[in-house]
Backbone of each chain as nested JSON, in Angstrom:
{
  "chains": [
    {"id": "A", "residues": [
      {"number": 1, "name": "MET", "atoms": {"N": [-12.308, -22.224, -3.441], "CA": [-11.514, -21.207, -3.547], "C": [-11.204, -20.154, -3.007]}},
      {"number": 2, "name": "THR", "atoms": {"N": [-10.508, -20.148, -1.788], "CA": [-10.046, -18.413, -1.159], "C": [-8.759, -17.928, -1.679]}},
      {"number": 3, "name": "SER", "atoms": {"N": [-9.072, -16.489, -2.117], "CA": [-7.502, -15.834, -2.528], "C": [-7.137, -14.912, -1.613]}},
      {"number": 4, "name": "ARG", "atoms": {"N": [-6.207, -14.873, -1.647], "CA": [-5.933, -13.313, -0.589], "C": [-5.197, -12.265, -1.773]}},
      {"number": 5, "name": "VAL", "atoms": {"N": [-6.188, -11.301, -1.549], "CA": [-5.686, -10.33, -2.807], "C": [-5.058, -9.095, -2.001]}},
      {"number": 6, "name": "GLU", "atoms": {"N": [-4.267, -8.346, -2.836], "CA": [-3.465, -6.951, -2.389], "C": [-3.418, -6.171, -3.639]}},
      {"number": 7, "name": "VAL", "atoms": {"N": [-4.233, -4.941, -2.973], "CA": [-4.288, -4.249, -4.279], "C": [-3.37, -2.746, -3.779]}},
      {"number": 8, "name": "PHE", "atoms": {"N": [-2.801, -2.272, -4.564], "CA": [-2.131, -1.237, -4.979], "C": [-2.571, 0.327, -5.622]}},
      {"number": 9, "name": "VAL", "atoms": {"N": [-2.671, 1.392, -4.968], "CA": [-3.513, 2.279, -5.456], "C": [-2.544, 3.204, -5.324]}},
      {"number": 10, "name": "GLN", "atoms": {"N": [-2.227, 4.153, -6.43], "CA": [-1.639, 5.363, -6.374], "C": [-2.261, 6.516, -7.36]}},
      {"number": 11, "name": "LEU", "atoms": {"N": [-1.634, 7.816, -6.952], "CA": [-1.923, 8.765, -7.541], "C": [-0.999, 8.708, -8.925]}},
      {"number": 12, "name": "LYS", "atoms": {"N": [-2.062, 8.774, -10.446], "CA": [-1.046, 8.85, -11.89], "C": [0.218, 10.052, -11.774]}},
      {"number": 13, "name": "GLU", "atoms": {"N": [1.059, 9.383, -12.151], "CA": [1.861, 10.065, -12.372], "C": [1.479, 11.729, -13.02]}},
      {"number": 14, "name": "GLY", "atoms": {"N": [2.286, 12.593, -12.522], "CA": [2.064, 14.121, -12.48], "C": [0.84, 14.529, -12.283]}},
      {"number": 15, "name": "MET", "atoms": {"N": [0.347, 13.491, -11.568], "CA": [-0.789, 14.326, -10.359], "C": [-0.092, 14.985, -9.467]}},
      {"number": 16, "name": "LEU", "atoms": {"N": [-0.43, 15.748, -8.537], "CA": [0.021, 16.125, -7.119], "C": [-0.279, 15.526, -5.855]}},
      {"number": 17, "name": "ASP", "atoms": {"N": [0.901, 15.117, -5.266], "CA": [0.222, 14.264, -4.224], "C": [1.05, 15.527, -2.531]}},
      {"number": 18, "name": "PRO", "atoms": {"N": [0.036, 16.004, -2.347], "CA": [0.323, 16.808, -1.343], "C": [0.626, 15.786, 0.066]}},
      {"number": 19, "name": "GLN", "atoms": {"N": [0.181, 14.529, -0.044], "CA": [0.318, 13.82, 1.2], "C": [1.704, 13.487, 1.242]}},
      {"number": 20, "name": "GLY", "atoms": {"N": [2.149, 13.032, 0.392], "CA": [3.394, 12.54, -0.005], "C": [4.714, 13.745, 0.408]}},
      {"number": 21, "name": "LYS", "atoms": {"N": [4.481, 15.231, -0.664], "CA": [4.623, 16.085, -0.131], "C": [5.003, 16.672, 1.335]}},
      {"number": 22, "name": "THR", "atoms": {"N": [3.881, 16.309, 1.968], "CA": [4.114, 16.686, 3.526], "C": [5.268, 15.514, 4.092]}},
      {"number": 23, "name": "LEU", "atoms": {"N": [5.174, 14.1, 3.819], "CA": [6.074, 13.508, 4.289], "C": [7.308, 13.763, 3.883]}},
      {"number": 24, "name": "GLU", "atoms": {"N": [7.785, 13.932, 2.941], "CA": [9.182, 14.436, 2.128], "C": [9.816, 15.422, 2.869]}},
      {"number": 25, "name": "HIS", "atoms": {"N": [8.788, 16.868, 3.134], "CA": [9.386, 18.113, 4.169], "C": [9.54, 17.42, 5.752]}},
      {"number": 26, "name": "ALA", "atoms": {"N": [8.996, 16.524, 6.0], "CA": [8.902, 16.112, 7.971], "C": [10.094, 15.317, 7.576]}},
      {"number": 27, "name": "LEU", "atoms": {"N": [10.227, 14.279, 6.681], "CA": [11.599, 13.781, 6.828], "C": [12.858, 14.658, 6.912]}},
      {"number": 28, "name": "GLU", "atoms": {"N": [12.788, 15.38, 6.011], "CA": [13.872, 16.322, 5.625], "C": [14.038, 17.144, 7.067]}},
      {"number": 29, "name": "SER", "atoms": {"N": [13.007, 17.424, 7.842], "CA": [13.319, 18.202, 9.069], "C": [13.519, 17.044, 9.891]}},
      {"number": 30, "name": "LEU", "atoms": {"N": [13.571, 16.513, 9.709], "CA": [13.786, 15.085, 11.075], "C": [15.495, 14.574, 10.806]}},
      {"number": 31, "name": "GLY", "atoms": {"N": [16.134, 15.252, 9.479], "CA": [17.149, 15.362, 9.119], "C": [17.663, 14.118, 8.231]}},
      {"number": 32, "name": "TYR", "atoms": {"N": [16.511, 13.642, 7.929], "CA": [16.609, 12.406, 6.761], "C": [17.091, 13.142, 5.001]}},
      {"number": 33, "name": "ALA", "atoms": {"N": [18.082, 13.299, 4.743], "CA": [18.227, 14.0, 3.514], "C": [18.57, 12.85, 2.437]}},
      {"number": 34, "name": "GLY", "atoms": {"N": [18.542, 13.16, 1.161], "CA": [18.438, 12.215, 0.29], "C": [17.275, 11.631, -0.145]}},
      {"number": 35, "name": "VAL", "atoms": {"N": [15.995, 11.724, 0.534], "CA": [14.649, 11.363, 0.246], "C": [13.927, 12.406, -0.86]}},
      {"number": 36, "name": "ASP", "atoms": {"N": [13.617, 11.198, -1.86], "CA": [13.153, 11.756, -2.765], "C": [11.841, 11.399, -3.46]}},
      {"number": 37, "name": "GLY", "atoms": {"N": [10.637, 12.26, -3.831], "CA": [9.805, 11.777, -4.701], "C": [8.877, 10.604, -4.026]}},
      {"number": 38, "name": "VAL", "atoms": {"N": [8.431, 10.865, -2.618], "CA": [7.672, 10.567, -1.829], "C": [6.243, 10.457, -2.486]}},
      {"number": 39, "name": "ARG", "atoms": {"N": [5.504, 9.378, -2.551], "CA": [4.193, 9.355, -3.242], "C": [3.618, 8.24, -2.029]}},
      {"number": 40, "name": "VAL", "atoms": {"N": [2.292, 8.533, -1.736], "CA": [1.556, 7.913, -0.214], "C": [0.338, 7.384, -1.408]}},
      {"number": 41, "name": "GLY", "atoms": {"N": [0.145, 5.993, -1.579], "CA": [-0.993, 5.554, -2.057], "C": [-1.717, 4.533, -1.029]}},
      {"number": 42, "name": "LYS", "atoms": {"N": [-2.688, 3.669, -1.163], "CA": [-3.138, 2.683, -0.559], "C": [-3.057, 1.412, -0.705]}},
      {"number": 43, "name": "TRP", "atoms": {"N": [-3.12, 0.548, 0.343], "CA": [-2.658, -0.987, 0.17], "C": [-4.189, -1.502, 0.857]}},
      {"number": 44, "name": "ILE", "atoms": {"N": [-4.554, -2.421, -0.035], "CA": [-5.853, -2.672, 0.386], "C": [-5.87, -4.368, 0.504]}},
      {"number": 45, "name": "THR", "atoms": {"N": [-6.27, -4.878, 1.551], "CA": [-5.981, -6.392, 1.718], "C": [-6.997, -7.025, 1.912]}},
      {"number": 46, "name": "PHE", "atoms": {"N": [-7.578, -7.911, 1.184], "CA": [-9.0, -8.838, 1.73], "C": [-8.511, -10.404, 1.34]}},
      {"number": 47, "name": "GLU", "atoms": {"N": [-9.691, -11.237, 1.394], "CA": [-9.571, -12.467, 1.152], "C": [-11.241, -12.168, 0.159]}},
      {"number": 48, "name": "VAL", "atoms": {"N": [-11.193, -13.281, -0.867], "CA": [-12.105, -13.275, -1.83], "C": [-12.439, -14.827, -2.276]}},
      {"number": 49, "name": "GLN", "atoms": {"N": [-13.646, -15.482, -2.1], "CA": [-14.261, -16.734, -2.328], "C": [-14.605, -16.573, -3.764]}},
      {"number": 50, "name": "GLY", "atoms": {"N": [-14.21, -17.703, -4.747], "CA": [-14.754, -18.05, -5.609], "C": [-14.547, -19.037, -6.509]}},
      {"number": 51, "name": "GLU", "atoms": {"N": [-14.574, -19.103, -7.356], "CA": [-14.242, -20.418, -8.862], "C": [-13.518, -20.206, -9.739]}},
      {"number": 52, "name": "GLY", "atoms": {"N": [-12.286, -20.118, -10.048], "CA": [-11.401, -19.864, -11.145], "C": [-10.722, -18.964, -10.717]}},
      {"number": 53, "name": "ARG", "atoms": {"N": [-9.53, -19.039, -10.972], "CA": [-8.489, -17.947, -10.535], "C": [-8.804, -16.759, -11.998]}},
      {"number": 54, "name": "GLU", "atoms": {"N": [-8.949, -17.069, -13.097], "CA": [-9.315, -16.004, -13.998], "C": [-10.624, -15.04, -13.75]}},
      {"number": 55, "name": "ALA", "atoms": {"N": [-11.607, -15.903, -13.259], "CA": [-13.101, -15.582, -12.979], "C": [-12.846, -14.574, -11.982]}},
      {"number": 56, "name": "ILE", "atoms": {"N": [-11.908, -15.031, -10.523], "CA": [-11.887, -14.195, -9.369], "C": [-10.993, -12.875, -10.08]}},
      {"number": 57, "name": "GLU", "atoms": {"N": [-10.055, -13.062, -11.073], "CA": [-9.19, -12.027, -11.342], "C": [-9.979, -10.738, -11.936]}},
      {"number": 58, "name": "ARG", "atoms": {"N": [-10.943, -11.306, -12.697], "CA": [-11.978, -10.069, -13.566], "C": [-13.011, -9.378, -12.785]}},
      {"number": 59, "name": "GLN", "atoms": {"N": [-13.014, -10.656, -11.625], "CA": [-13.873, -9.511, -10.54], "C": [-13.255, -8.476, -9.871]}},
      {"number": 60, "name": "VAL", "atoms": {"N": [-11.803, -9.037, -9.574], "CA": [-10.774, -8.173, -8.275], "C": [-11.018, -7.035, -9.504]}},
      {"number": 61, "name": "ASP", "atoms": {"N": [-10.438, -7.241, -10.424], "CA": [-10.096, -5.763, -11.713], "C": [-11.284, -4.925, -11.75]}},
      {"number": 62, "name": "GLU", "atoms": {"N": [-12.43, -5.503, -11.973], "CA": [-13.736, -4.843, -11.875], "C": [-13.871, -3.905, -10.416]}},
      {"number": 63, "name": "MET", "atoms": {"N": [-13.671, -4.815, -9.355], "CA": [-14.033, -3.938, -7.856], "C": [-13.318, -2.847, -7.762]}},
      {"number": 64, "name": "CYS", "atoms": {"N": [-11.728, -2.935, -8.224], "CA": [-10.845, -1.959, -8.54], "C": [-11.364, -0.593, -9.13]}},
      {"number": 65, "name": "GLY", "atoms": {"N": [-11.828, -0.951, -10.333], "CA": [-12.237, -0.134, -11.126], "C": [-13.0, 1.083, -10.842]}},
      {"number": 66, "name": "ARG", "atoms": {"N": [-14.335, 0.14, -10.333], "CA": [-15.6, 0.224, -9.812], "C": [-15.508, 1.418, -8.467]}},
      {"number": 67, "name": "LEU", "atoms": {"N": [-14.955, 0.765, -7.649], "CA": [-15.076, 1.528, -6.061], "C": [-13.167, 1.399, -5.428]}},
      {"number": 68, "name": "LEU", "atoms": {"N": [-12.364, 0.785, -5.535], "CA": [-11.329, 0.32, -5.091], "C": [-10.199, 2.038, -5.13]}},
      {"number": 69, "name": "ALA", "atoms": {"N": [-10.172, 2.197, -6.466], "CA": [-9.214, 3.199, -7.216], "C": [-10.29, 4.143, -7.821]}},
      {"number": 70, "name": "ASN", "atoms": {"N": [-9.949, 5.509, -7.869], "CA": [-10.898, 6.57, -8.574], "C": [-9.957, 6.45, -9.862]}},
      {"number": 71, "name": "THR", "atoms": {"N": [-9.987, 5.822, -10.99], "CA": [-9.37, 5.605, -11.991], "C": [-8.83, 7.078, -13.013]}},
      {"number": 72, "name": "VAL", "atoms": {"N": [-9.897, 8.094, -12.71], "CA": [-9.561, 9.046, -13.54], "C": [-8.079, 9.862, -12.869]}},
      {"number": 73, "name": "ILE", "atoms": {"N": [-7.752, 9.575, -11.669], "CA": [-6.738, 10.001, -11.048], "C": [-5.73, 9.14, -10.651]}},
      {"number": 74, "name": "GLU", "atoms": {"N": [-6.423, 7.769, -9.954], "CA": [-5.483, 7.331, -9.815], "C": [-5.078, 5.717, -10.752]}},
      {"number": 75, "name": "ARG", "atoms": {"N": [-3.752, 4.994, -10.326], "CA": [-3.719, 3.675, -11.391], "C": [-3.714, 2.56, -10.399]}},
      {"number": 76, "name": "TYR", "atoms": {"N": [-3.903, 1.496, -10.336], "CA": [-3.889, 0.178, -9.278], "C": [-3.668, -0.721, -9.686]}},
      {"number": 77, "name": "THR", "atoms": {"N": [-2.764, -2.069, -9.409], "CA": [-2.364, -3.005, -9.491], "C": [-2.991, -3.91, -8.554]}},
      {"number": 78, "name": "PHE", "atoms": {"N": [-2.691, -5.561, -8.482], "CA": [-3.299, -6.108, -7.582], "C": [-2.145, -7.73, -7.884]}},
      {"number": 79, "name": "THR", "atoms": {"N": [-2.209, -8.197, -6.864], "CA": [-1.762, -8.962, -6.836], "C": [-2.554, -10.507, -5.95]}},
      {"number": 80, "name": "MET", "atoms": {"N": [-2.842, -11.351, -6.715], "CA": [-3.525, -12.624, -5.646], "C": [-2.677, -13.841, -5.586]}},
      {"number": 81, "name": "ARG", "atoms": {"N": [-3.135, -14.387, -4.439], "CA": [-2.75, -15.772, -4.492], "C": [-3.608, -16.778, -3.641]}},
      {"number": 82, "name": "GLU", "atoms": {"N": [-3.443, -17.796, -3.557], "CA": [-4.697, -19.006, -2.586], "C": [-4.352, -18.732, -1.307]}},
      {"number": 83, "name": "ALA", "atoms": {"N": [-5.005, -18.588, -0.861], "CA": [-4.951, -18.457, 0.732], "C": [-4.496, -19.739, 1.248]}},
      {"number": 84, "name": "GLY", "atoms": {"N": [-3.592, -19.601, 2.045], "CA": [-3.152, -20.84, 3.025], "C": [-1.803, -21.245, 2.421]}},
      {"number": 85, "name": "ALA", "atoms": {"N": [-1.46, -20.832, 0.684], "CA": [-0.083, -20.977, -0.268], "C": [0.925, -20.403, 0.22]}}
    ]},
    {"id": "B", "residues": [
      {"number": 1, "name": "MET", "atoms": {"N": [24.473, 5.737, -4.44], "CA": [23.425, 4.61, -4.657], "C": [22.071, 5.454, -4.528]}},
      {"number": 2, "name": "THR", "atoms": {"N": [21.223, 4.665, -5.331], "CA": [19.965, 5.359, -5.37], "C": [18.838, 4.28, -4.87]}},
      {"number": 3, "name": "SER", "atoms": {"N": [18.36, 4.259, -3.972], "CA": [17.562, 2.935, -3.685], "C": [15.674, 3.429, -4.049]}},
      {"number": 4, "name": "ARG", "atoms": {"N": [15.165, 2.148, -4.436], "CA": [13.908, 2.418, -4.577], "C": [13.045, 1.773, -3.289]}},
      {"number": 5, "name": "VAL", "atoms": {"N": [12.257, 2.607, -2.455], "CA": [11.792, 2.066, -1.715], "C": [10.062, 1.606, -1.208]}},
      {"number": 6, "name": "GLU", "atoms": {"N": [9.881, 0.828, -0.889], "CA": [8.079, 0.502, -1.25], "C": [8.152, 0.404, 0.816]}},
      {"number": 7, "name": "VAL", "atoms": {"N": [7.09, 1.175, 1.31], "CA": [6.731, 0.944, 2.478], "C": [5.089, 0.707, 2.547]}},
      {"number": 8, "name": "PHE", "atoms": {"N": [4.988, -0.408, 3.863], "CA": [3.775, -0.824, 3.551], "C": [3.061, -0.614, 4.939]}},
      {"number": 9, "name": "VAL", "atoms": {"N": [2.052, -0.206, 5.248], "CA": [1.888, 0.305, 6.8], "C": [0.26, -0.243, 6.77]}},
      {"number": 10, "name": "GLN", "atoms": {"N": [0.208, -0.922, 7.817], "CA": [-1.418, -1.517, 8.163], "C": [-1.674, -1.259, 9.513]}},
      {"number": 11, "name": "LEU", "atoms": {"N": [-3.154, -1.601, 9.934], "CA": [-3.437, -1.441, 10.903], "C": [-2.832, -2.953, 11.781]}},
      {"number": 12, "name": "LYS", "atoms": {"N": [-2.494, -2.808, 13.327], "CA": [-2.344, -4.134, 13.899], "C": [-3.381, -5.227, 13.659]}},
      {"number": 13, "name": "GLU", "atoms": {"N": [-3.262, -6.283, 13.548], "CA": [-3.894, -7.163, 13.699], "C": [-4.987, -7.494, 15.156]}},
      {"number": 14, "name": "GLY", "atoms": {"N": [-6.056, -7.342, 14.893], "CA": [-6.818, -6.901, 16.248], "C": [-7.489, -5.511, 16.443]}},
      {"number": 15, "name": "MET", "atoms": {"N": [-6.766, -4.643, 15.589], "CA": [-7.662, -3.083, 15.445], "C": [-8.382, -2.839, 14.894]}},
      {"number": 16, "name": "LEU", "atoms": {"N": [-9.496, -2.126, 15.368], "CA": [-10.629, -1.89, 14.268], "C": [-10.099, -1.145, 12.907]}},
      {"number": 17, "name": "ASP", "atoms": {"N": [-10.507, -1.611, 11.552], "CA": [-10.644, -0.592, 10.547], "C": [-11.561, 0.008, 9.793]}},
      {"number": 18, "name": "PRO", "atoms": {"N": [-12.359, 0.775, 10.476], "CA": [-13.497, 1.307, 10.081], "C": [-13.863, 1.76, 8.366]}},
      {"number": 19, "name": "GLN", "atoms": {"N": [-12.601, 2.366, 7.551], "CA": [-12.109, 1.969, 6.737], "C": [-12.373, 1.141, 6.079]}},
      {"number": 20, "name": "GLY", "atoms": {"N": [-11.707, -0.179, 6.455], "CA": [-11.734, -1.541, 5.684], "C": [-12.812, -1.925, 5.417]}},
      {"number": 21, "name": "LYS", "atoms": {"N": [-14.038, -1.791, 6.814], "CA": [-15.529, -2.14, 6.976], "C": [-16.12, -1.469, 6.04]}},
      {"number": 22, "name": "THR", "atoms": {"N": [-16.179, -0.051, 5.769], "CA": [-16.928, 0.653, 4.852], "C": [-16.523, -0.028, 3.282]}},
      {"number": 23, "name": "LEU", "atoms": {"N": [-15.549, -0.249, 2.779], "CA": [-15.058, -0.768, 1.829], "C": [-16.144, -2.006, 1.653]}},
      {"number": 24, "name": "GLU", "atoms": {"N": [-15.525, -2.706, 2.691], "CA": [-16.297, -4.128, 2.614], "C": [-17.698, -4.248, 2.245]}},
      {"number": 25, "name": "HIS", "atoms": {"N": [-18.716, -3.443, 2.885], "CA": [-19.774, -3.432, 2.931], "C": [-20.636, -2.688, 1.43]}},
      {"number": 26, "name": "ALA", "atoms": {"N": [-19.784, -1.816, 1.14], "CA": [-20.118, -1.05, -0.224], "C": [-19.765, -2.25, -0.869]}},
      {"number": 27, "name": "LEU", "atoms": {"N": [-18.57, -3.099, -1.183], "CA": [-18.767, -4.08, -2.057], "C": [-19.632, -5.093, -2.378]}},
      {"number": 28, "name": "GLU", "atoms": {"N": [-19.668, -4.879, -1.172], "CA": [-21.57, -6.224, -0.619], "C": [-22.776, -5.767, -1.409]}},
      {"number": 29, "name": "SER", "atoms": {"N": [-22.271, -4.17, -1.653], "CA": [-24.072, -3.696, -2.03], "C": [-23.686, -3.15, -3.451]}},
      {"number": 30, "name": "LEU", "atoms": {"N": [-22.87, -3.27, -4.119], "CA": [-22.502, -3.574, -5.489], "C": [-22.297, -4.728, -5.92]}},
      {"number": 31, "name": "GLY", "atoms": {"N": [-22.724, -5.804, -5.034], "CA": [-23.03, -7.663, -5.52], "C": [-22.096, -7.975, -5.42]}},
      {"number": 32, "name": "TYR", "atoms": {"N": [-20.955, -7.518, -4.869], "CA": [-19.605, -8.5, -4.96], "C": [-19.835, -8.987, -3.238]}},
      {"number": 33, "name": "ALA", "atoms": {"N": [-20.243, -10.621, -3.616], "CA": [-20.399, -11.763, -2.491], "C": [-18.981, -12.171, -2.737]}},
      {"number": 34, "name": "GLY", "atoms": {"N": [-18.701, -12.839, -0.766], "CA": [-17.3, -13.579, -0.67], "C": [-16.055, -13.157, -0.713]}},
      {"number": 35, "name": "VAL", "atoms": {"N": [-16.398, -11.595, -0.374], "CA": [-15.254, -10.827, 0.136], "C": [-15.301, -10.38, 1.82]}},
      {"number": 36, "name": "ASP", "atoms": {"N": [-14.013, -10.738, 2.075], "CA": [-13.694, -10.718, 3.51], "C": [-12.71, -10.094, 4.101]}},
      {"number": 37, "name": "GLY", "atoms": {"N": [-12.635, -9.337, 5.015], "CA": [-11.927, -9.128, 5.91], "C": [-10.663, -8.041, 5.239]}},
      {"number": 38, "name": "VAL", "atoms": {"N": [-11.389, -6.985, 4.824], "CA": [-10.851, -6.206, 4.181], "C": [-10.488, -5.064, 5.11]}},
      {"number": 39, "name": "ARG", "atoms": {"N": [-8.777, -4.813, 4.989], "CA": [-8.303, -3.768, 5.779], "C": [-7.486, -2.811, 4.421]}},
      {"number": 40, "name": "VAL", "atoms": {"N": [-7.418, -1.429, 5.032], "CA": [-6.689, -0.421, 4.1], "C": [-5.434, 0.037, 4.941]}},
      {"number": 41, "name": "GLY", "atoms": {"N": [-4.428, -0.055, 4.149], "CA": [-3.225, 0.652, 4.73], "C": [-2.794, 1.374, 3.903]}},
      {"number": 42, "name": "LYS", "atoms": {"N": [-1.39, 2.03, 4.393], "CA": [-0.75, 2.884, 3.158], "C": [0.429, 2.067, 2.233]}},
      {"number": 43, "name": "TRP", "atoms": {"N": [0.515, 2.527, 1.504], "CA": [1.315, 2.032, 0.553], "C": [2.646, 3.386, 0.17]}},
      {"number": 44, "name": "ILE", "atoms": {"N": [3.534, 3.821, 0.704], "CA": [4.445, 4.492, 0.6], "C": [5.409, 4.033, -0.149]}},
      {"number": 45, "name": "THR", "atoms": {"N": [5.898, 5.166, -1.284], "CA": [6.875, 4.755, -2.164], "C": [8.0, 6.062, -2.087]}},
      {"number": 46, "name": "PHE", "atoms": {"N": [9.338, 5.974, -2.045], "CA": [10.378, 7.009, -2.525], "C": [11.762, 6.39, -2.643]}},
      {"number": 47, "name": "GLU", "atoms": {"N": [12.402, 7.532, -3.512], "CA": [13.228, 7.026, -3.69], "C": [14.621, 7.407, -2.389]}},
      {"number": 48, "name": "VAL", "atoms": {"N": [15.806, 6.975, -2.146], "CA": [16.597, 7.496, -1.241], "C": [18.006, 7.154, -1.314]}},
      {"number": 49, "name": "GLN", "atoms": {"N": [18.808, 8.186, -1.211], "CA": [20.543, 8.306, -1.421], "C": [20.907, 7.799, -0.563]}},
      {"number": 50, "name": "GLY", "atoms": {"N": [22.022, 7.124, -0.499], "CA": [23.005, 6.791, 0.328], "C": [23.869, 5.857, -0.103]}},
      {"number": 51, "name": "GLU", "atoms": {"N": [24.773, 5.126, 0.776], "CA": [25.956, 4.63, 0.854], "C": [25.583, 3.532, 1.902]}},
      {"number": 52, "name": "GLY", "atoms": {"N": [25.522, 2.32, 1.24], "CA": [25.695, 0.857, 1.314], "C": [24.109, 0.198, 1.656]}},
      {"number": 53, "name": "ARG", "atoms": {"N": [23.524, -0.62, 1.404], "CA": [22.225, -1.209, 1.498], "C": [22.266, -1.047, 3.419]}},
      {"number": 54, "name": "GLU", "atoms": {"N": [22.964, -1.653, 4.088], "CA": [22.885, -1.94, 5.312], "C": [22.21, -0.763, 5.816]}},
      {"number": 55, "name": "ALA", "atoms": {"N": [23.175, 0.168, 5.922], "CA": [22.694, 1.566, 6.33], "C": [21.832, 2.456, 6.0]}},
      {"number": 56, "name": "ILE", "atoms": {"N": [21.191, 2.35, 4.353], "CA": [20.174, 2.256, 4.018], "C": [19.076, 1.875, 4.725]}},
      {"number": 57, "name": "GLU", "atoms": {"N": [18.959, 0.602, 4.6], "CA": [17.825, -0.019, 5.381], "C": [17.886, 0.147, 6.874]}},
      {"number": 58, "name": "ARG", "atoms": {"N": [18.787, 0.82, 7.627], "CA": [18.83, 0.929, 9.039], "C": [17.735, 2.262, 8.936]}},
      {"number": 59, "name": "GLN", "atoms": {"N": [18.437, 3.122, 8.108], "CA": [17.526, 4.612, 7.94], "C": [16.462, 4.47, 7.94]}},
      {"number": 60, "name": "VAL", "atoms": {"N": [15.616, 3.621, 6.843], "CA": [14.508, 3.633, 6.42], "C": [13.809, 2.797, 7.509]}},
      {"number": 61, "name": "ASP", "atoms": {"N": [14.192, 1.811, 8.005], "CA": [13.545, 1.368, 9.247], "C": [13.089, 2.704, 10.766]}},
      {"number": 62, "name": "GLU", "atoms": {"N": [14.202, 3.255, 10.595], "CA": [14.288, 4.04, 11.426], "C": [13.166, 5.364, 10.976]}},
      {"number": 63, "name": "MET", "atoms": {"N": [13.17, 5.936, 9.928], "CA": [11.991, 6.55, 8.795], "C": [10.768, 6.002, 9.654]}},
      {"number": 64, "name": "CYS", "atoms": {"N": [10.218, 4.735, 9.284], "CA": [9.157, 4.105, 9.366], "C": [9.102, 3.972, 10.934]}},
      {"number": 65, "name": "GLY", "atoms": {"N": [9.497, 3.873, 11.782], "CA": [9.044, 4.045, 13.287], "C": [9.025, 5.142, 13.952]}},
      {"number": 66, "name": "ARG", "atoms": {"N": [9.608, 6.126, 12.919], "CA": [9.748, 7.81, 13.569], "C": [8.492, 8.391, 13.061]}},
      {"number": 67, "name": "LEU", "atoms": {"N": [8.08, 8.371, 12.02], "CA": [7.328, 9.019, 11.408], "C": [6.307, 7.976, 10.568]}},
      {"number": 68, "name": "LEU", "atoms": {"N": [6.839, 7.34, 9.196], "CA": [5.94, 6.689, 8.654], "C": [4.847, 6.129, 8.84]}},
      {"number": 69, "name": "ALA", "atoms": {"N": [5.115, 5.654, 10.12], "CA": [4.484, 4.281, 10.782], "C": [3.609, 4.701, 12.242]}},
      {"number": 70, "name": "ASN", "atoms": {"N": [2.496, 4.466, 12.607], "CA": [2.455, 4.695, 13.979], "C": [2.379, 3.351, 14.707]}},
      {"number": 71, "name": "THR", "atoms": {"N": [3.495, 3.225, 15.592], "CA": [4.088, 1.639, 15.832], "C": [3.029, 1.314, 16.956]}},
      {"number": 72, "name": "VAL", "atoms": {"N": [2.558, 2.21, 17.662], "CA": [1.36, 1.907, 18.817], "C": [0.255, 1.135, 18.144]}},
      {"number": 73, "name": "ILE", "atoms": {"N": [-0.242, 1.399, 16.754], "CA": [-1.481, 1.013, 16.481], "C": [-1.09, 0.071, 14.816]}},
      {"number": 74, "name": "GLU", "atoms": {"N": [0.02, 0.691, 14.288], "CA": [0.641, -0.167, 13.17], "C": [1.571, -0.885, 13.042]}},
      {"number": 75, "name": "ARG", "atoms": {"N": [1.237, -1.873, 11.825], "CA": [3.033, -2.676, 11.971], "C": [3.027, -1.64, 10.291]}},
      {"number": 76, "name": "TYR", "atoms": {"N": [4.469, -2.681, 10.221], "CA": [5.393, -1.882, 8.646], "C": [6.26, -3.14, 8.014]}},
      {"number": 77, "name": "THR", "atoms": {"N": [6.058, -2.975, 6.841], "CA": [7.277, -3.434, 6.418], "C": [7.485, -2.91, 5.27]}},
      {"number": 78, "name": "PHE", "atoms": {"N": [8.928, -3.132, 4.679], "CA": [8.997, -2.306, 3.441], "C": [10.21, -3.505, 2.539]}},
      {"number": 79, "name": "THR", "atoms": {"N": [10.256, -2.753, 1.435], "CA": [11.335, -3.36, 0.429], "C": [12.202, -2.348, -0.257]}},
      {"number": 80, "name": "MET", "atoms": {"N": [13.072, -3.034, -0.648], "CA": [14.283, -1.86, -1.19], "C": [15.11, -2.664, -2.536]}},
      {"number": 81, "name": "ARG", "atoms": {"N": [14.985, -1.979, -3.405], "CA": [15.923, -2.404, -4.475], "C": [16.742, -1.185, -5.153]}},
      {"number": 82, "name": "GLU", "atoms": {"N": [17.633, -1.461, -5.543], "CA": [18.582, -0.289, -6.221], "C": [17.934, -0.077, -7.547]}},
      {"number": 83, "name": "ALA", "atoms": {"N": [17.944, 1.45, -7.39], "CA": [17.192, 2.024, -8.576], "C": [17.838, 1.926, -10.0]}},
      {"number": 84, "name": "GLY", "atoms": {"N": [16.904, 1.548, -10.946], "CA": [17.609, 1.403, -12.306], "C": [17.555, -0.331, -12.479]}},
      {"number": 85, "name": "ALA", "atoms": {"N": [17.625, -1.181, -11.335], "CA": [17.726, -2.444, -10.973], "C": [16.362, -3.115, -11.224]}}
    ]}
  ]
}
């Protein structure tokens, strides 16, 4: 079973996001008013092979916690769907 | 009307993604087999105020093309929903 995984990583609420602030100021200076709360996170996609949806989910969750996100300062979510579906 | 926007930016197909390759190798060395095609993109979220869904959509699309994505090497998509909805 091949699953298509999308992981979303973002700084936790309350953490300063300088990259987001930079984009916000840049948008403003380009003339886009009314934009607020810009936050820049990571969108990581991959395919993973394995047996059983729950087992794969556990594995992806572990991968996020160990490598893909820094859980001290970041939070993550992910979605999974069968490849080809 | 306040809309909550999520922008997804990723290198175009065929573009080398060294950050993705690095993660893929790191996952392998952590013992996660069966992971393939890791790609690292950006997930940018913000709120935007404006009148009329179509006008806001046009504005967000323009913001993506001018600043949030480098359309020579990156592709982007975005979703919008009314804040609070």
